[in-house]
C-alpha positions in Angstrom: 8.2 0.5 -2.6 10.1 -2.4 -0.8 7.5 -2.5 1.3 5.3 -4.8 -1.3 8.3 -6.7 -2.1 7.6 -7.9 2.2 11.6 -7.8 2.3 13.2 -4.5 4.9 16.4 -3.7 5.9 16.3 -6.5 8.5 15.0 -9.0 5.6 12.1 -9.2 8.3 8.6 -10.7 6.7 7.3 -8.1 9.2 6.4 -5.4 5.9 4.7 -7.2 3.8 1.8 -8.5 5.6 2.0 -4.7 7.3 1.4 -4.0 3.8 -1.5 -6.6 3.4 -3.2 -5.2 6.2 -2.8 -1.9 5.2 -3.4 -2.6 1.8 -7.3 -4.1 3.8 -7.4 -0.8 6.2 -7.5 3.0 4.9 -4.8 4.9 3.3 -1.2 4.0 3.7 -0.1 4.5 6.6 4.6 4.6 6.6 
C-alpha cells in the first residue's frame, strides 16, 4: 500500500491526494 505514503515511482504526491479522495469516495479504486 505505497499509495498511502503518497510516494509513487515518479515521486509525486498525486497518489496521496488520490488516496484521500478515494477514501471519501466509495471502495478502493486501483
